[in-house]
C-alpha positions in Angstrom: 88.1 112.5 39.8 88.4 110.6 43.0 87.7 106.8 43.6 88.3 104.5 46.4 91.4 102.2 45.7 90.2 99.2 43.6 86.5 100.2 44.0 86.1 101.9 40.6 82.3 102.1 41.1 83.0 104.9 43.5 84.5 107.0 41.0 83.2 110.7 41.1 84.0 114.0 39.9 85.0 116.4 42.9 86.0 119.5 41.2 85.6 121.4 37.8 87.5 124.0 36.0 91.1 123.0 37.6 94.3 124.4 36.1 97.9 123.6 36.9 98.6 124.0 40.4 98.3 122.6 43.9 95.1 121.6 45.3 93.6 120.1 48.6 90.5 117.7 48.9 88.9 116.0 51.6 88.3 112.2 51.7 85.5 110.2 53.1 87.8 107.8 55.3 91.2 108.6 56.2 91.9 105.1 57.0 91.4 104.2 53.3 93.3 104.6 50.2 91.9 106.8 47.5 93.3 107.5 43.8 93.0 111.0 41.9 93.4 111.8 38.2 92.5 114.4 35.8 90.4 114.4 32.9 90.2 117.0 30.2 87.1 117.1 28.2 87.3 117.2 24.4 86.1 119.7 22.0 85.2 119.0 18.3 84.3 115.4 19.1 87.8 114.3 20.0 88.5 111.6 22.8 88.7 112.9 26.2 92.1 113.0 27.4 93.1 111.4 30.9 96.0 111.9 33.3 98.0 109.3 34.9 96.8 108.8 38.7 98.3 109.4 42.1 96.9 107.4 45.2 97.3 107.8 49.0 98.6 104.8 50.9 97.6 105.8 54.7 99.6 104.0 57.5 96.7 102.0 59.1 98.5 100.5 62.2 101.3 101.2 64.5 101.8 99.4 67.8 104.6 98.2 70.1 105.0 94.7 70.6 106.8 93.8 74.2 107.3 90.4 73.5 109.9 91.1 70.9 110.6 95.0 71.9 109.7 96.1 68.3 107.4 98.6 66.7 105.0 97.0 64.1 103.4 99.1 61.4 101.4 98.4 58.3 100.2 100.7 55.5 97.8 100.4 52.3 99.8 98.7 49.6 100.1 100.9 46.6 97.6 99.9 43.7 99.1 97.0 41.4 96.4 98.0 38.7 96.7 101.2 37.0 93.2 102.8 36.7 91.9 99.4 36.8 93.9 98.0 34.1 96.1 95.2 34.7 99.7 95.9 33.6 100.9 94.1 30.4 104.4 92.4 30.6 107.1 94.3 28.4 107.3 94.8 25.5 103.4 94.6 25.4 103.1 97.4 28.2 105.1 99.7 25.8 103.1 98.9 22.8 99.8 99.8 24.7 101.3 103.1 25.9 101.1 102.2 29.5 104.0 101.4 31.6 104.2 101.9 35.6 107.1 101.7 38.1 107.2 102.5 41.7 109.9 102.6 44.6 109.1 102.9 48.2 111.0 104.5 51.1 110.2 104.3 54.9 111.3 107.4 56.9 111.9 106.8 60.4 112.2 109.8 63.1 113.4 108.9 66.5 113.3 111.2 69.3 116.8 113.1 69.6 118.3 111.4 66.5 118.6 112.5 63.0 115.9 111.0 60.6 116.7 107.8 58.8 115.4 106.1 55.5 115.1 102.8 54.6 114.4 101.6 50.9 111.6 99.1 50.8 110.2 97.0 47.9 107.2 98.5 46.4 105.0 95.2 47.4 106.0 95.8 50.9 103.2 96.9 53.1 104.2 96.3 56.5 107.6 96.7 58.8 108.8 95.4 62.1 111.4 98.0 63.4 113.4 95.6 66.0 115.3 96.4 68.9 113.6 99.6 69.6 114.3 101.9 72.6 110.9 102.0 74.1 111.7 105.1 76.2 111.7 107.1 73.1 109.2 108.4 70.8 109.3 107.0 67.0 107.4 108.7 64.1 107.0 107.0 60.5 106.1 108.0 57.1 106.2 106.2 53.9 106.8 107.8 50.3 106.0 106.1 47.1 107.6 107.4 43.9 105.5 106.8 40.8 106.8 107.0 37.3 105.8 105.5 33.9 103.8 106.5 30.7 100.1 106.6 30.2 99.0 106.4 26.7 102.5 107.2 25.6 102.8 110.4 27.9 105.4 110.2 30.6 104.5 111.1 34.1 106.0 111.2 37.5 104.4 111.6 41.0 105.2 111.2 44.8 102.8 109.9 47.5 103.6 110.6 50.9 101.6 108.9 53.6 100.3 110.5 57.0 102.9 110.4 59.9 102.2 108.4 62.7 104.1 108.3 66.1 104.2 106.0 69.0 105.6 106.8 72.4 105.7 103.7 74.6 106.2 105.9 77.6 103.0 107.8 77.5 101.2 104.4 77.2 98.9 103.8 80.3 99.0 100.0 81.2 96.6 97.8 82.8 96.6 98.0 86.5 97.5 95.0 88.8 94.4 93.2 90.3 95.6 91.0 93.2 96.8 93.1 96.2 96.2 93.1 100.2 97.0 95.4 103.0 98.1 94.0 106.6 99.2 95.6 109.7 102.3 94.8 111.7 102.8 97.9 113.8 102.6 99.7 110.3 100.3 99.0 107.4 102.0 97.0 104.6 100.7 96.5 101.1 101.6 93.3 99.2 101.2 92.5 95.4 100.8 89.2 93.6 102.2 90.0 90.4 100.5 87.9 87.6 103.3 88.7 85.1 100.6 89.4 82.5 102.6 92.4 81.2 105.8 91.1 79.8 108.2 93.9 80.4 110.1 94.2 83.8 108.4 96.5 86.1 111.1 98.9 87.3 109.4 100.6 90.4 106.1 100.2 92.3 104.2 102.9 94.0 102.0 103.0 96.9 99.1 105.7 97.0 97.0 106.6 100.1 93.7 108.3 100.1 93.8 112.1 101.6 90.4 113.5 101.0 89.1 112.6 97.7 92.6 112.2 95.9 95.2 109.4 96.4 98.8 110.6 97.2 102.0 108.6 96.6 103.7 107.7 99.8 106.1 104.8 99.1 108.1 103.1 96.3 110.2 100.0 95.9 112.0 98.2 93.1 111.4 94.9 94.8 107.6 94.4 95.5 108.2 91.0 97.2 109.2 93.2 100.2 106.0 95.1 100.0 105.0 98.8 100.3 104.8 100.5 103.5 103.0 103.4 104.9 105.2 104.8 107.7 102.6 106.9 109.4 101.1 106.3 112.8 98.1 104.1 113.0 95.0 105.9 113.7 92.2 104.6 111.5 91.5 102.7 108.5 93.4 103.6 105.5 92.5 103.1 101.6 95.3 102.3 99.4 96.3 101.9 95.6 99.4 100.5 93.7 100.8 101.4 90.4 104.0 100.6 88.6 106.4 102.0 85.9 107.8 99.5 83.5 111.4 99.6 81.8 109.9 101.4 78.9 109.0 104.2 81.6 105.3 103.4 80.7 102.9 103.9 83.9 100.1 101.6 85.0 96.6 102.7 85.4 96.2 102.5 89.7 94.8 99.4 91.1 91.3 99.1 92.9 91.8 100.1 96.3 92.3 98.1 99.4 91.4 99.0 103.1 93.0 98.1 106.1 91.1 96.5 109.2 91.3 98.9 112.4 90.3 97.8 115.8 88.9 100.2 118.5 88.2 99.7 121.9 84.5 100.6 123.0 83.7 100.7 126.6 85.7 98.3 128.9 85.7 95.1 127.0 84.2 95.7 123.6 86.1 95.5 120.5 85.0 96.7 117.2 86.3 97.2 113.7 86.0 98.9 110.2 84.1 97.3 107.4 86.8 97.8 104.5 88.1 94.9 102.5 91.8 94.5 102.8 91.8 92.3 99.5 91.3 93.6 96.0 90.8 90.0 94.3 88.5 88.3 97.2 85.9 89.2 99.6 86.3 88.7 103.3 85.5 85.0 104.3 85.4 85.4 108.1 87.6 86.7 110.9 89.4 85.4 113.8 90.1 87.3 117.1 93.6 86.7 118.6 95.2 87.1 121.8 98.9 88.1 122.2 100.4 86.9 125.5 103.1 89.4 126.2 105.0 86.9 128.7 104.9 83.7 126.7 104.5 85.6 123.1 102.1 82.9 122.4 99.2 83.8 120.0 95.8 82.1 120.9 92.6 82.2 118.9 89.8 83.6 121.3 87.0 83.4 118.7 86.1 82.8 115.1 83.5 85.6 113.6 81.3 85.8 110.7 82.3 88.1 107.9 79.1 90.1 108.8 80.4 90.6 112.4 81.7 94.2 113.2 82.3 93.8 117.0 82.7 91.5 119.8 82.8 91.3 123.6 85.8 89.7 125.4 85.8 88.2 128.9 88.6 89.9 130.8 88.3 87.5 133.9 91.5 85.2 133.0 93.7 88.2 132.5 95.5 90.0 135.2 97.4 92.9 133.9 96.3 93.7 130.2 95.3 91.8 127.2 96.4 92.5 123.7 93.9 91.5 120.9 94.3 91.8 117.0 91.9 90.7 114.3 92.7 88.4 111.2 90.6 89.0 108.1 90.3 85.7 106.0 90.2 85.8 102.2 87.2 84.0 101.0 89.1 82.9 97.7 90.9 79.5 96.7 94.3 80.7 98.2 94.8 78.9 101.5 96.1 80.8 104.6 95.6 84.4 103.0 95.1 86.6 106.1 95.0 90.5 106.8 96.1 91.6 110.2 94.6 94.4 112.0 96.3 96.6 114.4 96.7 95.5 118.0 94.1 96.9 120.7 95.2 96.9 124.4 92.6 96.4 127.0 93.6 97.3 130.3 92.5 95.0 133.1 91.0 97.0 136.3 92.9 96.2 139.6 91.2 94.2 142.0 92.3 94.1 145.7 91.1 91.3 148.3 91.7 91.5 151.8 90.2 88.9 154.1 87.5 90.4 156.2 88.9 89.0 159.6 92.8 88.7 160.1 93.9 86.4 163.0 97.6 86.7 163.9 97.4 84.1 166.7 100.4 81.9 165.4 98.3 78.8 164.8 99.6 78.3 161.4 96.3 79.8 159.6 95.8 83.4 158.6 98.8 84.5 160.6 100.1 86.8 157.7 98.1 89.4 156.1 99.0 89.7 152.3 97.3 91.4 149.5 95.5 89.0 147.0 93.6 90.0 143.5 94.6 91.6 140.1 97.4 93.8 141.3 100.0 93.7 138.3 98.6 96.9 136.8 100.1 99.1 139.6 103.0 101.1 139.0 103.3 102.8 142.4 101.4 101.3 145.5 100.7 102.1 149.1 98.2 100.7 151.7 97.9 101.9 155.4 96.2 100.4 158.2 95.0 102.8 161.0 93.9 101.7 164.4 90.9 103.3 166.1 92.8 106.4 167.1 94.1 107.0 163.5 97.3 105.9 164.2 99.3 104.0 161.3 100.0 100.5 162.6 101.1 99.0 159.1 102.5 100.3 155.9 102.4 98.5 152.7 104.8 100.2 149.9 104.6 97.3 147.6 101.9 94.7 146.6 104.0 92.0 147.7 104.4 93.3 151.2 103.0 91.4 154.2 102.3 92.3 157.9 102.2 89.8 160.9 100.1 92.1 163.1 103.1 93.6 165.1 103.4 97.3 165.7 106.4 98.6 167.4 107.5 95.3 168.6 104.0 94.8 170.1 101.0 92.7 169.0 98.2 94.9 168.3 94.8 94.4 169.9 91.9 92.6 168.5 89.2 94.9 167.3 88.4 97.1 164.1 90.8 98.7 161.9 90.6 100.9 158.7 92.8 100.1 155.6 93.4 102.8 152.8 94.9 101.8 149.4 96.3 104.5 146.8 98.4 104.0 143.9 99.1 104.8 140.2 98.3 102.3 137.5 100.6 101.6 134.5 98.4 103.6 132.1 98.7 106.7 134.2 95.2 106.4 136.2 94.7 106.8 140.0 93.3 104.0 142.1 92.1 104.3 145.7 90.3 102.0 147.9 89.2 102.0 151.6 87.7 99.3 153.8 87.5 97.7 157.4 89.8 94.9 158.8 89.0 93.0 161.9 91.7 91.5 163.9 91.0 88.5 166.1 93.5 87.1 168.5 
């Protein structure tokens, strides 16, 4: 017969015709305790004979408490009522022919160590295993030894619980939720650790998306320094972060963040990628900055709505080149939470101005021919001035050279002259220009 512990309305016959030996029986719910006993039907009108009972006591809960560094387990207490009968105190129990004694042992099996056993009170139904090494696997099993008399017949039994194990190093921890990526020549990912997991985080790992997978590319034990992608900036990248704690438990990977990447489109249009560099905030807007390479001053050029993906810049004020970058502003409550993009360099096309008329007559005005315009982009420069016979009367080898209208110690005559400019810019491009110059004396 079988019944659910303390629920005598569930008694049911589960097998007939048994004899001495070993049997296996299924149970409806492995998380509940069940009791078994044997009944022998009488013949010739005698009273049925019943055996003592034996009950299961499953371990129901096993968990690791990180705040106290202990494993906590609980199980079903062995029945304190024998087959539903309240046990009488000695000596009435003897007179009734029923006595009941239990002892309880907890067996602890630790990875790479010999098993140990702890004697527990028979009324104990939980245990806190303190100061565990959370990097190891622990298994637990309880054993109840039951003895006594039932209707003056002695009995003895052993009830062994299920074995349960815990390996904290195999536990997947919750992911971090607040991170951002920003660019400073390379991409850096920073994490704001909310300390929701009480154990020390030993190492942090940075994963970058390659195809459909995320691959580990960096690690650090000091997350305050951030995690770095050392590869060359060429496009927007997606990143996730994970960590390992002191128990060697790994976290799930965080949500991904995307770096903001700028591109130059045409001569003066900058566009950028739409990804969000913040995991806990949306983008509240952008600020376009200019880096002055000479003064090192960074100036806000334009404030842009979060829906913008490109802008045109006025290159008129710049002579050599202009370096821009974008700041994405987080929309949350944190003030001054920004993510920087990569820098984009806009080359300035050189512009050369020469007067239409040159008057080297020593009147103090327009007596010296010099080059004006945006000329700082030249790495190599040459300008030649030819007379009507094709003879070179002036040669400029630098943008700062000047000419006083003298050739071979003689003043050149009034008339029309041809000038030709050639050079190589700092970005490697070639430059050429030609025009007419009139000299009047």
